[in-house]
C-alpha positions in Angstrom: 0.0 0.0 0.0 1.3 3.5 -0.8 1.3 5.1 2.7 1.9 8.6 1.3 -1.4 8.4 -0.7 -3.1 6.9 2.4 -1.9 9.7 4.7 -2.9 12.3 2.1 -6.4 10.9 1.9 -6.8 10.7 5.6 -5.4 14.2 6.2 -7.7 15.7 3.6 -10.7 13.9 5.1 -9.8 15.0 8.6 -9.5 18.6 7.6 -12.8 18.6 5.6 -14.6 17.1 8.6 -13.2 19.5 11.1 -13.9 22.6 8.9 -17.4 21.3 8.1 -18.1 20.7 11.8 -17.0 24.2 12.7 -19.2 25.9 10.1 -22.2 23.8 11.1 -21.7 24.5 14.8 -21.5 28.3 14.0 -24.8 28.0 12.0 -26.5 26.3 15.0 -25.2 28.8 17.5 -26.3 31.8 15.4 -29.6 30.5 13.9 -30.6 27.7 16.3 -31.2 25.2 13.5 -31.1 21.8 15.1 -30.1 19.8 12.0 -26.9 21.8 11.8 -26.1 20.8 15.4 -26.5 17.1 14.7 -24.6 17.2 11.5 -21.7 19.1 13.3 -21.6 16.3 15.8 -21.6 13.8 13.0 -18.5 15.3 11.4 -16.7 15.6 14.7 -17.4 11.9 15.2 -16.1 11.3 11.7 -12.9 13.1 12.6 -12.4 10.8 15.6 -12.9 7.8 13.2 -10.0 9.0 11.1 -7.7 9.5 14.1 -8.6 6.1 15.5 -8.0 4.5 12.1 -4.5 6.1 12.0 -3.7 4.9 15.5 -5.2 1.4 14.9 -7.8 1.6 17.6 -10.6 -0.5 16.1 -13.0 -0.1 19.1 -12.9 3.7 18.9 -13.2 3.5 15.1 -16.3 1.4 15.4 -17.9 3.7 17.9 -17.0 7.0 16.2 -18.2 5.7 12.8 -21.5 4.6 14.4 -21.9 8.0 16.0 -21.3 9.6 12.6 -24.2 7.6 11.2 -26.4 8.2 14.2 -26.0 12.0 14.1 -26.2 12.2 10.3 -29.4 10.2 10.1 -31.0 11.9 13.0 -30.2 15.3 11.6 -32.0 14.3 8.4 -35.0 13.1 10.4 -35.2 16.4 12.2 -34.9 18.4 9.0 -37.6 16.5 7.2 -39.8 16.6 10.3 -39.5 20.4 10.3 -40.4 20.5 6.6 -43.5 18.5 7.3 -42.7 15.7 4.8 -41.8 13.0 7.3 -44.1 10.2 8.5 -43.2 8.3 11.7 -40.7 10.8 13.1 -40.5 9.2 16.6 -40.0 5.7 15.2 -37.3 6.9 12.8 -35.6 8.9 15.6 -35.5 5.7 17.7 -34.2 3.6 14.8 -31.3 6.1 14.4 -29.7 4.6 17.5 -29.3 1.1 15.9 -25.7 1.7 14.6 -24.5 2.7 18.0 -26.2 -0.3 19.7 -24.6 -2.7 17.2 -21.2 -1.0 17.6 -21.4 -1.3 21.4 -22.3 -5.0 21.0 -19.3 -5.5 18.7 -17.0 -3.8 21.2 -18.4 -6.0 23.9 -17.8 -9.1 21.8 -14.2 -8.0 21.1 -13.3 -6.9 24.6 -14.5 -10.1 26.2 -12.8 -12.3 23.5 -16.1 -13.9 22.3 -15.1 -13.3 18.7 -11.8 -11.6 18.0 -12.1 -11.5 14.2 -11.7 -8.2 12.4 -15.2 -8.5 10.8 -16.9 -9.1 14.1 -15.1 -6.3 15.9 -15.5 -3.7 13.2 -16.9 -4.9 9.9 -20.5 -5.5 10.8 -21.0 -2.3 12.8 -19.1 -0.3 10.1 -21.3 -1.7 7.3 -24.5 -0.9 9.3 -23.3 2.6 9.9 -22.6 3.0 6.2 -26.2 1.8 5.4 -27.6 4.5 7.7 -25.6 7.2 5.9 -26.9 5.8 2.6 -30.5 6.0 4.0 -29.8 9.6 5.0 -29.1 10.5 1.4 -32.1 8.5 0.2 -34.4 10.3 2.6 -33.1 13.7 1.5 -33.8 12.8 -2.1 -37.4 12.1 -1.2 -37.9 15.4 0.5 -40.5 18.0 -0.5 -40.0 21.3 -2.3 -39.1 23.5 0.7 -35.3 23.3 0.3 -35.3 22.8 -3.5 -32.3 21.5 -5.4 -29.6 22.1 -2.7 -30.9 19.3 -0.5 -31.1 17.0 -3.5 -27.4 17.5 -4.2 -26.6 16.8 -0.6 -28.8 13.7 -0.8 -26.9 12.3 -3.8 -23.6 13.1 -2.1 -24.6 11.2 1.1 -25.9 8.3 -0.9 -22.6 8.0 -2.7 -20.7 8.4 0.5 -22.7 5.6 2.1 -22.2 3.3 -0.8 -18.5 3.8 -0.7 -18.4 3.2 3.1 -20.3 -0.1 2.5 -17.3 -1.5 0.7 -14.9 -0.8 3.6 -15.4 -4.1 5.5 -14.8 -6.0 2.3 -12.0 -4.0 0.5 -10.2 -2.6 3.5 -7.3 -5.1 3.4 -7.1 -5.4 -0.4 -3.7 -3.9 -1.2 -4.5 -2.7 -4.8 -7.8 -1.1 -3.7 -6.8 0.6 -0.4 -5.0 3.7 -1.8 -7.7 4.2 -4.4 -10.5 3.7 -1.8 -9.0 6.2 0.6 -8.6 8.8 -2.1 -12.2 8.3 -3.2 -13.3 8.5 0.4 -11.4 11.7 0.9 -13.0 13.2 -2.3 -16.5 12.1 -1.1 -15.9 13.5 2.4 -14.8 16.9 1.0 -17.7 16.9 -1.4 -20.3 16.2 1.2 -18.8 18.7 3.7 -19.0 21.3 1.0 -22.5 20.4 0.0 -23.7 20.4 3.6 -22.1 23.8 4.4 -23.5 25.2 1.2 -27.0 23.9 2.2 -27.0 25.2 5.8 -25.8 28.6 4.7 -28.7 28.9 2.3 -31.6 31.2 3.0 -34.0 28.3 2.7 -32.4 26.6 5.6 -32.0 29.6 7.8 -35.6 30.6 7.2 -35.6 34.2 8.4 -33.3 36.2 6.1 -30.4 38.2 7.1 -31.9 41.5 5.9 -32.4 44.4 8.3 -35.8 44.3 9.9 -37.6 47.5 10.8 -40.1 47.7 13.7 -43.7 47.5 12.5 -46.8 48.5 14.4 -49.3 45.6 14.0 -51.6 44.0 16.4 -51.1 40.3 17.3 -53.8 37.8 16.4 -55.8 37.3 13.3 -56.5 40.2 10.9 -59.1 39.9 8.1 -58.3 42.2 5.2 -59.9 42.9 1.8 -58.1 43.4 -1.5 -57.6 47.2 -1.0 -56.5 47.0 2.6 -54.2 44.1 1.7 -52.2 46.4 -0.6 -51.7 48.9 2.3 -50.6 46.0 4.5 -48.0 44.8 2.0 -46.5 48.3 2.0 -46.4 48.5 5.8 -44.8 45.1 6.1 -42.4 45.3 3.2 -39.4 45.1 5.6 -40.9 42.9 8.3 -40.3 39.2 9.0 -43.2 37.7 7.0 -43.9 34.1 5.9 -46.4 34.3 3.0 -48.5 31.8 1.2 -49.9 33.5 -1.9 -51.5 33.3 -5.3 -50.4 36.8 -6.2 -46.7 37.3 -7.0 -46.9 41.0 -6.2 -45.3 40.8 -2.8 -42.3 42.5 -1.2 -38.9 40.8 -2.1 -37.9 40.5 1.5 -40.8 38.2 2.3 -40.3 34.5 2.7 -42.8 33.6 0.0 -44.4 30.4 -1.2 -46.6 30.3 -4.2 -49.7 28.0 -3.9 -49.8 25.9 -7.0 -50.2 22.3 -8.2 -47.1 22.8 -10.4 -43.8 21.6 -9.0 -41.5 24.0 -10.9 -39.8 26.9 -9.0 -41.4 30.3 -9.5 -38.3 32.3 -9.0 -35.2 32.8 -6.9 -37.0 33.7 -3.8 -40.5 32.4 -4.4 -41.0 28.6 -4.1 -44.0 26.5 -5.0 -46.1 24.6 -2.4 -49.1 22.4 -3.1 -52.5 23.7 -1.8 -53.1 20.1 -0.5 -50.1 20.2 1.8 -51.9 21.9 4.7 -49.9 20.1 7.5 -46.6 21.3 5.9 -47.9 24.9 5.9 -48.9 24.6 9.5 -45.4 23.2 10.5 -43.6 25.9 8.5 -45.7 28.6 10.2 -45.1 27.1 13.6 -41.3 27.0 13.1 -41.3 30.5 11.6 -43.3 32.1 14.4 -41.3 30.3 17.1 -38.0 31.4 15.6 -39.2 35.0 15.2 -40.2 35.1 18.8 -36.9 33.7 19.9 -35.1 36.4 18.0 -37.3 39.1 19.5 -39.2 39.8 16.4 -43.0 40.0 15.7 -43.6 37.1 13.2 -46.3 37.6 10.6 -47.9 34.9 8.5 -49.8 36.0 5.4 -52.4 33.9 3.6 -53.8 35.7 0.6 -55.5 32.8 -1.2 -57.9 30.9 1.2 -60.3 30.5 -1.7 -57.7 28.6 -3.7 -57.1 26.3 -0.7 -60.9 25.7 -0.5 -60.8 24.4 -4.1 -58.5 21.5 -3.2 -59.5 20.7 0.4 -62.8 20.0 2.2 -64.2 22.8 4.4 -63.6 20.6 7.5 -59.9 20.2 6.6 -59.5 23.9 5.9 -61.2 24.8 9.2 -58.9 22.5 11.2 -55.9 24.0 9.3 -56.9 27.6 10.1 -57.6 26.7 13.8 -54.1 25.3 14.1 -52.6 28.4 12.5 -54.6 30.6 14.9 -53.4 28.6 17.9 -49.7 29.0 16.9 -50.2 32.7 16.2 -51.6 33.2 19.7 -48.9 31.0 21.3 -46.0 33.0 19.8 -47.7 36.4 19.9 -47.6 36.7 16.1 -50.1 37.9 13.5 -52.0 36.1 10.8 -53.0 38.3 7.8 -56.1 36.6 6.3 -56.7 38.3 2.9 -60.1 37.1 1.7 -62.5 37.8 -1.1 -65.8 37.7 0.5 -67.8 37.3 -2.7 -66.0 34.1 -3.4 -67.3 32.4 -0.3 -70.5 30.9 0.8 -71.8 33.2 3.5 -72.3 30.5 6.1 -68.8 29.1 5.6 -67.2 32.6 5.8 -69.1 33.3 9.1 -67.9 30.0 10.5 -64.3 30.9 9.6 -64.6 34.3 11.1 -65.9 32.9 14.4 -63.2 30.2 14.3 -60.3 32.7 13.8 -61.4 35.4 16.2 
């Protein structure tokens, strides 16, 4: 084996993991985005795996690689749960501990001499950890439209990284493959660290933009507005922290805007599509936005300017439950819901029920 190539690959991987962990930790400290915290811990664990591989400590290597997979997978679970595109979040969160459990079992087997083979001490737990990294990428590829193409690139990167890690238990001691495998591993590590840093620094991930927010005078709670009054509201809130779900693209550029449409194509650089049937996702996004705004000492505002469009694709009962949940979160975080409604487009009885429900 060419040890110079080996050390070069290990050194490059170690540096990429440490730098990636530092940036991710900074994003968490500044923006309180939990996936960034877990991914930072994942790369720190990955750095320990490289050091333990260099020193030949198979037990630490097994545990650190398992923790890399645990934190990577759980960070993806948290991300998709925040987006509202995940089913079975608690179960998946519990399953994320499997690599660590198997690794601890392998360490136990090795320490007590029950099976001293290399595969029993490291190979099985390493392969399972690689599988969970692969699944992390697969889950990201199946995510919704909230984070757009950046998360898909990261998903592909993690998928390839997991596939390469899967060959480690088999090819680790094959002389002709080892230098090539470590160089490929270093490349995939650097690529994924770059893609992850690029993703967590994106506006989609951070949610509330880094623009300067002016103080606005608006009452907390739910505000019903007509078309004329809505125009004045947009002018007053043009520099405010606003999460908007709209059918009209005439909105301030500083708003975090989602266009309600059945089409999947992006609308523009800052305006993303969201399906009118994804009411739970809209509720989850509004909850996270209002909570984050309050934590940052800002008055969060959610704008819904197309309830009539939502009514076309959802039953009135579903729409009523959706709006009741929005109202509860607005009250909980002392925010404001701007409900822009065209009264002529509604059945009078349904509109009266909504008004009573939202007051």
